[in-house]
MARLOTI-325931 format. One record per residue (C-alpha): residue in one letter; x, y, z; residue number from 1; chain. Coordinates in Angstrom, 2 decimals. Example, Ala and Ser with C-alpha at 12.3 -4.5 7.8 and 13.67 -1.06 7.14 Angstrom:
<recs>
+------+---------+---------+---------+-----+------+
: code :       u :       v :       w : pos : unit :
+------+---------+---------+---------+-----+------+
:    a :   12.30 :   -4.50 :    7.80 :   1 :    A :
:    s :   13.67 :   -1.06 :    7.14 :   2 :    A :
+------+---------+---------+---------+-----+------+
</recs>
This chain:
<recs>
+------+---------+---------+---------+-----+------+
: code :       u :       v :       w : pos : unit :
+------+---------+---------+---------+-----+------+
:    m :  -32.47 :  -11.15 :  -35.33 :   1 :    A :
:    e :  -34.57 :   -8.09 :  -34.49 :   2 :    A :
:    g :  -33.16 :   -7.30 :  -31.03 :   3 :    A :
:    s :  -29.74 :   -7.77 :  -29.46 :   4 :    A :
:    s :  -28.60 :  -10.57 :  -27.21 :   5 :    A :
:    a :  -25.68 :   -8.60 :  -25.74 :   6 :    A :
:    l :  -25.45 :   -5.78 :  -23.23 :   7 :    A :
:    s :  -24.84 :   -2.34 :  -24.66 :   8 :    A :
:    s :  -21.23 :   -1.21 :  -24.69 :   9 :    A :
:    p :  -19.68 :    2.28 :  -24.66 :  10 :    A :
:    t :  -17.86 :    1.35 :  -27.90 :  11 :    A :
:    d :  -20.97 :    0.16 :  -29.76 :  12 :    A :
:    s :  -21.68 :    3.18 :  -31.96 :  13 :    A :
:    k :  -24.80 :    1.59 :  -33.40 :  14 :    A :
:    r :  -26.48 :    1.27 :  -30.04 :  15 :    A :
:    v :  -25.18 :    4.17 :  -27.97 :  16 :    A :
:    s :  -26.53 :    7.47 :  -29.19 :  17 :    A :
:    p :  -24.02 :   10.27 :  -29.81 :  18 :    A :
:    h :  -26.66 :   12.61 :  -28.38 :  19 :    A :
:    l :  -26.97 :   11.11 :  -24.90 :  20 :    A :
:    p :  -24.21 :    8.51 :  -24.38 :  21 :    A :
:    t :  -23.17 :    9.40 :  -20.83 :  22 :    A :
:    r :  -26.69 :    9.79 :  -19.45 :  23 :    A :
:    c :  -28.05 :    6.63 :  -21.12 :  24 :    A :
:    l :  -25.11 :    4.55 :  -19.97 :  25 :    A :
:    w :  -25.39 :    5.97 :  -16.46 :  26 :    A :
:    l :  -29.10 :    5.21 :  -16.32 :  27 :    A :
:    f :  -28.52 :    1.65 :  -17.52 :  28 :    A :
:    q :  -25.78 :    1.15 :  -14.94 :  29 :    A :
:    l :  -28.11 :    2.54 :  -12.30 :  30 :    A :
:    a :  -30.84 :    0.15 :  -13.41 :  31 :    A :
:    c :  -28.36 :   -2.71 :  -13.00 :  32 :    A :
:    l :  -27.57 :   -1.46 :   -9.50 :  33 :    A :
:    f :  -31.27 :   -1.61 :   -8.63 :  34 :    A :
:    v :  -31.51 :   -5.16 :  -10.00 :  35 :    A :
:    t :  -28.43 :   -6.45 :   -8.20 :  36 :    A :
:    g :  -29.32 :   -4.80 :   -4.92 :  37 :    A :
:    d :  -26.25 :   -2.54 :   -4.87 :  38 :    A :
:    w :  -28.27 :    0.69 :   -5.01 :  39 :    A :
:    m :  -27.91 :    1.58 :   -1.33 :  40 :    A :
:    a :  -24.13 :    1.07 :   -1.42 :  41 :    A :
:    s :  -23.69 :    3.38 :   -4.39 :  42 :    A :
:    a :  -26.36 :    5.98 :   -3.66 :  43 :    A :
:    a :  -23.94 :    8.35 :   -1.97 :  44 :    A :
:    a :  -21.67 :    8.40 :   -5.02 :  45 :    A :
:    s :  -24.38 :    8.65 :   -7.71 :  46 :    A :
:    p :  -27.02 :   11.23 :   -8.58 :  47 :    A :
:    v :  -30.45 :   10.05 :   -7.48 :  48 :    A :
:    a :  -32.63 :    8.84 :  -10.34 :  49 :    A :
:    s :  -36.36 :    8.59 :  -10.04 :  50 :    A :
:    e :  -38.23 :    5.32 :  -10.19 :  51 :    A :
:    y :  -39.42 :    6.19 :  -13.68 :  52 :    A :
:    q :  -35.98 :    7.11 :  -15.00 :  53 :    A :
:    v :  -34.94 :    3.59 :  -14.06 :  54 :    A :
:    k :  -38.09 :    1.99 :  -15.49 :  55 :    A :
:    a :  -37.72 :    3.97 :  -18.72 :  56 :    A :
:    t :  -34.17 :    2.65 :  -19.01 :  57 :    A :
:    f :  -35.41 :   -0.90 :  -18.57 :  58 :    A :
:    l :  -37.97 :   -0.41 :  -21.34 :  59 :    A :
:    y :  -35.25 :    0.91 :  -23.62 :  60 :    A :
:    n :  -33.01 :   -2.07 :  -22.88 :  61 :    A :
:    f :  -35.88 :   -4.55 :  -23.33 :  62 :    A :
:    t :  -35.79 :   -3.61 :  -27.03 :  63 :    A :
:    k :  -32.23 :   -4.95 :  -27.20 :  64 :    A :
:    f :  -32.97 :   -8.21 :  -25.42 :  65 :    A :
:    t :  -36.11 :   -9.16 :  -27.35 :  66 :    A :
:    d :  -36.62 :  -10.64 :  -30.83 :  67 :    A :
:    w :  -39.91 :   -9.95 :  -32.61 :  68 :    A :
:    p :  -41.29 :  -11.97 :  -35.52 :  69 :    A :
:    t :  -40.66 :  -10.37 :  -38.90 :  70 :    A :
:    n :  -44.38 :   -9.75 :  -39.45 :  71 :    A :
:    a :  -44.44 :   -7.44 :  -36.41 :  72 :    A :
:    f :  -42.91 :   -4.72 :  -38.61 :  73 :    A :
:    a :  -44.12 :   -3.09 :  -41.81 :  74 :    A :
:    s :  -40.58 :   -2.91 :  -43.26 :  75 :    A :
:    l :  -36.94 :   -3.64 :  -42.47 :  76 :    A :
:    n :  -36.44 :   -0.10 :  -41.19 :  77 :    A :
:    a :  -39.76 :    0.37 :  -39.41 :  78 :    A :
:    p :  -39.30 :    1.64 :  -35.85 :  79 :    A :
:    i :  -39.61 :   -0.30 :  -32.64 :  80 :    A :
:    v :  -42.50 :    1.47 :  -30.90 :  81 :    A :
:    i :  -42.50 :    1.80 :  -27.11 :  82 :    A :
:    g :  -46.02 :    2.65 :  -25.98 :  83 :    A :
:    t :  -47.40 :    3.79 :  -22.66 :  84 :    A :
:    l :  -51.01 :    3.11 :  -21.72 :  85 :    A :
:    g :  -52.73 :    5.31 :  -19.17 :  86 :    A :
:    e :  -51.53 :    8.29 :  -17.14 :  87 :    A :
:    d :  -47.96 :    8.61 :  -18.43 :  88 :    A :
:    p :  -45.53 :    8.81 :  -15.47 :  89 :    A :
:    f :  -42.41 :    9.36 :  -17.59 :  90 :    A :
:    g :  -42.83 :   12.90 :  -18.86 :  91 :    A :
:    q :  -40.02 :   13.59 :  -21.34 :  92 :    A :
:    t :  -37.73 :   10.94 :  -19.83 :  93 :    A :
:    m :  -38.76 :    8.17 :  -22.22 :  94 :    A :
:    d :  -38.45 :   10.44 :  -25.25 :  95 :    A :
:    d :  -35.00 :   11.64 :  -24.17 :  96 :    A :
:    i :  -33.64 :    8.14 :  -23.58 :  97 :    A :
:    v :  -34.67 :    6.75 :  -26.98 :  98 :    A :
:    r :  -33.90 :    9.85 :  -29.06 :  99 :    A :
:    g :  -31.34 :    8.98 :  -31.72 : 100 :    A :
:    e :  -31.09 :    5.34 :  -30.65 : 101 :    A :
:    v :  -31.07 :    2.49 :  -33.16 : 102 :    A :
:    v :  -31.45 :   -1.24 :  -32.42 : 103 :    A :
:    g :  -30.23 :   -3.22 :  -35.40 : 104 :    A :
:    s :  -31.57 :   -1.21 :  -38.33 : 105 :    A :
:    r :  -34.55 :    0.14 :  -36.42 : 106 :    A :
:    p :  -34.98 :    3.53 :  -34.77 : 107 :    A :
:    l :  -37.04 :    3.76 :  -31.59 : 108 :    A :
:    a :  -40.28 :    5.69 :  -31.24 : 109 :    A :
:    v :  -42.56 :    6.54 :  -28.31 : 110 :    A :
:    k :  -46.35 :    6.41 :  -28.48 : 111 :    A :
:    r :  -48.82 :    7.42 :  -25.75 : 112 :    A :
:    l :  -52.14 :    5.62 :  -25.58 : 113 :    A :
:    r :  -55.36 :    5.80 :  -23.63 : 114 :    A :
:    a :  -58.07 :    3.26 :  -22.84 : 115 :    A :
:    g :  -60.00 :    2.46 :  -26.01 : 116 :    A :
:    d :  -57.02 :    2.94 :  -28.35 : 117 :    A :
:    d :  -55.70 :    0.09 :  -30.48 : 118 :    A :
:    l :  -52.77 :   -1.27 :  -28.47 : 119 :    A :
:    r :  -51.41 :   -3.62 :  -31.12 : 120 :    A :
:    g :  -49.41 :   -0.96 :  -32.95 : 121 :    A :
:    c :  -46.70 :   -1.11 :  -30.26 : 122 :    A :
:    h :  -43.82 :   -3.52 :  -29.82 : 123 :    A :
:    v :  -43.28 :   -2.73 :  -26.14 : 124 :    A :
:    l :  -46.30 :   -1.53 :  -24.16 : 125 :    A :
:    f :  -45.95 :   -0.18 :  -20.63 : 126 :    A :
:    i :  -49.29 :   -0.46 :  -18.82 : 127 :    A :
:    c :  -49.37 :    2.17 :  -16.09 : 128 :    A :
:    r :  -50.80 :    1.79 :  -12.59 : 129 :    A :
:    s :  -53.76 :    3.93 :  -13.62 : 130 :    A :
:    e :  -54.97 :    1.00 :  -15.77 : 131 :    A :
:    k :  -55.17 :   -1.52 :  -12.94 : 132 :    A :
:    e :  -58.97 :   -1.79 :  -13.13 : 133 :    A :
:    r :  -58.83 :   -2.22 :  -16.93 : 134 :    A :
:    l :  -55.84 :   -4.55 :  -16.98 : 135 :    A :
:    l :  -57.65 :   -7.68 :  -18.14 : 136 :    A :
:    e :  -59.28 :   -5.73 :  -20.96 : 137 :    A :
:    a :  -55.89 :   -4.50 :  -22.17 : 138 :    A :
:    l :  -54.27 :   -7.93 :  -21.95 : 139 :    A :
:    s :  -57.22 :   -9.46 :  -23.78 : 140 :    A :
:    q :  -56.71 :   -7.00 :  -26.65 : 141 :    A :
:    l :  -53.03 :   -7.94 :  -26.82 : 142 :    A :
:    k :  -53.63 :  -11.69 :  -26.84 : 143 :    A :
:    d :  -51.61 :  -13.45 :  -29.58 : 144 :    A :
:    s :  -50.17 :  -10.11 :  -30.74 : 145 :    A :
:    p :  -46.36 :   -9.65 :  -30.91 : 146 :    A :
:    v :  -46.33 :   -7.06 :  -28.14 : 147 :    A :
:    l :  -44.05 :   -7.15 :  -25.10 : 148 :    A :
:    s :  -46.47 :   -6.04 :  -22.40 : 149 :    A :
:    v :  -44.81 :   -4.53 :  -19.33 : 150 :    A :
:    g :  -46.62 :   -3.69 :  -16.12 : 151 :    A :
:    e :  -45.95 :   -2.22 :  -12.70 : 152 :    A :
:    i :  -48.86 :   -3.94 :  -10.98 : 153 :    A :
:    e :  -48.67 :   -6.77 :   -8.46 : 154 :    A :
:    g :  -49.73 :  -10.02 :  -10.16 : 155 :    A :
:    f :  -49.31 :   -8.62 :  -13.69 : 156 :    A :
:    p :  -47.45 :  -11.63 :  -15.16 : 157 :    A :
:    e :  -49.73 :  -14.09 :  -13.38 : 158 :    A :
:    q :  -52.62 :  -12.55 :  -15.32 : 159 :    A :
:    g :  -50.91 :  -12.96 :  -18.68 : 160 :    A :
:    g :  -48.58 :   -9.97 :  -18.93 : 161 :    A :
:    v :  -45.07 :  -10.63 :  -20.21 : 162 :    A :
:    a :  -42.89 :   -8.54 :  -17.87 : 163 :    A :
:    n :  -43.41 :   -6.67 :  -14.63 : 164 :    A :
:    l :  -41.31 :   -3.92 :  -13.01 : 165 :    A :
:    l :  -41.96 :   -3.66 :   -9.28 : 166 :    A :
:    l :  -40.27 :   -1.20 :   -6.92 : 167 :    A :
:    v :  -39.45 :   -3.07 :   -3.71 : 168 :    A :
:    s :  -37.31 :   -1.37 :   -1.05 : 169 :    A :
:    k :  -35.63 :    0.92 :   -3.59 : 170 :    A :
:    t :  -34.95 :   -2.03 :   -5.90 : 171 :    A :
:    v :  -36.68 :   -2.49 :   -9.24 : 172 :    A :
:    k :  -37.48 :   -6.19 :   -9.51 : 173 :    A :
:    i :  -38.14 :   -7.80 :  -12.89 : 174 :    A :
:    e :  -40.71 :  -10.56 :  -13.27 : 175 :    A :
:    i :  -41.20 :  -12.37 :  -16.57 : 176 :    A :
:    n :  -43.89 :  -14.77 :  -17.78 : 177 :    A :
:    q :  -41.91 :  -16.65 :  -20.42 : 178 :    A :
:    a :  -44.94 :  -18.62 :  -21.60 : 179 :    A :
:    a :  -46.78 :  -15.35 :  -22.31 : 180 :    A :
:    a :  -43.78 :  -14.11 :  -24.28 : 181 :    A :
:    e :  -43.73 :  -17.28 :  -26.37 : 182 :    A :
:    q :  -47.47 :  -17.06 :  -26.97 : 183 :    A :
:    a :  -46.92 :  -13.53 :  -28.29 : 184 :    A :
:    g :  -44.22 :  -14.83 :  -30.65 : 185 :    A :
:    l :  -41.42 :  -13.09 :  -28.75 : 186 :    A :
:    q :  -38.00 :  -14.47 :  -27.91 : 187 :    A :
:    i :  -36.40 :  -12.97 :  -24.80 : 188 :    A :
:    s :  -32.64 :  -13.13 :  -24.37 : 189 :    A :
:    a :  -31.32 :  -15.54 :  -21.75 : 190 :    A :
:    k :  -29.32 :  -12.62 :  -20.34 : 191 :    A :
:    l :  -32.52 :  -10.79 :  -19.49 : 192 :    A :
:    l :  -34.17 :  -13.93 :  -18.15 : 193 :    A :
:    k :  -31.26 :  -14.36 :  -15.72 : 194 :    A :
:    l :  -32.07 :  -10.96 :  -14.19 : 195 :    A :
:    a :  -35.74 :  -11.81 :  -13.71 : 196 :    A :
:    r :  -37.92 :  -13.89 :  -11.47 : 197 :    A :
:    l :  -39.78 :  -16.26 :  -13.77 : 198 :    A :
:    v :  -43.52 :  -16.37 :  -13.12 : 199 :    A :
:    k :  -46.18 :  -18.76 :  -14.35 : 200 :    A :
:    q :  -49.62 :  -17.58 :  -15.43 : 201 :    A :
:    t :  -52.37 :  -18.47 :  -13.00 : 202 :    A :
:    r :  -55.31 :  -16.87 :  -14.80 : 203 :    A :
:    a :  -56.50 :  -17.86 :  -18.26 : 204 :    A :
+------+---------+---------+---------+-----+------+
</recs>
């Protein structure tokens, strides 16, 4: 099993970095508050995180709730690569969250890509809003590749993307196209699927 099917725990030394335990756990808890709709109730008691701190935390946790086929990695200890395509909105946030983290036997790495780059060297690929006009081109390049594509664009999963993170009234909503995940050879944990709105592809 390449990913994890359980939520991270403060006592899980293999999955909670000694470098950033409090901040990573807080960000994940905040992400859960966004998902469950409890953000407004807790906002007064919590520091305010940006939209992209929350989205970066989701990307990090996606690596725990996803299984990749063995041939998606060059070796048993090869990293899980989280890529961003387009005008990177995360700054150092993504790097800080994954630094020192290990999922199973795999460290995490961040890779920044632009249009025209080979996208298939990632395991999770966040396609930024800046790529909206080139979205179909990117998804076409990823077709049948073991890449968990993640968007932030309305209609992303309907066009063949695997997961979508939409900010709606201060809540980050998850949408998942399970058929697209299966076509890519990915297995997504039922725990993640329960948090998401399942979407069917409407465009070939």
